[in-house]
N, C-alpha and C positions, 0 to 999 in steps of 0.2 A: 623567678620561676614563671614560666609561661602558662597561660590558661589552657592551652591545648594539651599540655603535658601534665597538668596538676591532677592528682588523684586524691579522693577522700577515703580514708580507712573505714570500713564499715563496722569495725569492732571498737575502735577508740576515738573516732572522729578526727584523726590527725590528717592534715593535708601534706602530701609529699609527692615526689617524682619517681621514686625507686619502684622495683617490682614487688617489694614488701615494705611493710610500715617500719620506719625507724624506731618507733615508740614500743610497739608490741610484737613485731615480727610477723604480723598477719599478712596473708596474701589475698585477702578478700577486700576489694576496693571498687569504687565506681569513679569514672572520669567526671571531673567538674563540668566539663564542656557540654555534658548532657543536660545540665540545668541552667547553665549560665551561658547565653549565646555570645560568641566572640565575634566582634565585627572584623571585616576584612581589613588587613593591614594596609593595603594599597587603596588610594582614593578611587582609581578605576582599574578595571583589569585590562591587562595587555592582551591584544589579539595576537594569535600565533602567526608567525611570519611564514609565508608559503611562497616557494619559488615558482617560476613561470610554468614549468612543466606540470607541477602538481596542481597549479591553479587552473590550467587548461583541462586536466582530467576532472577536477571538481566540477568545473562549469559544464562539461559534457554530461556528467552524470545527472547534474541537477536538470539539464534540459530534457534528458531521457525520462526522468521521474516525472517532470511536469507534463510531458505529452502523454504519459500513460494514465494520468488522472482522468481525462476526458474520455468517455466511451466513444468508440469509433462508430457504431451503429446503435441507434436507439431501438427499442423493441417495436415501436410503431413502424419505423422504417422497413424493418425486416418483414413484419406482417404485410405491409402494403406491397413491398416488392414480391412477396410470395403470391399475394392475390393477383397481381398483374401478370405474373409468369404463368399462373394457372389459366387466367383468361386467355392469354396469347396461345397457349398450348391447346386449349379447347377450341378456339377459333380456327387454328391451323388444321386440327383434325377434322372439323366440320368441312372446311374448304377441301381438304383432301378426299373425304368421302364423296362430297358433291361432284368433284371433278371425275372421280372413278366412276361414279354412276352415269354421268354424261357421256363419257367415253364408251362405256359398254353399250350404250344406246337402249332403246326399248326392246323388250323381249318379242319374239315372233308372234306371240298371241296377243300383244297389245298391252299386257300387264307391265307394271313397273317392276324392275328387278328386285328380287328379294333381298332384303337387308338383314 
């Protein structure tokens, strides 16, 4: 009798392998392997054999998953990029207004143009 198949009858404490107890015909039982750990029969587990096409697919998926772990942009890089963009837009707007003011020239009464 193998430990992984052994059952303990909960009514008469008989150990058996069938669906019902041979002594009392009860169907209430518990597997022995729940209380007694069975060691692995092999000394070391065999690795599954993978052919070349599947190995390449697995390698590709692992590479894709590894690259997705690292964030592309950190929060501070985004904040810094946004601040630089706003500064450039502000400077460009200031230059545009300044050039527009210089092109229009002074008003006929000598006052600066209204902004």
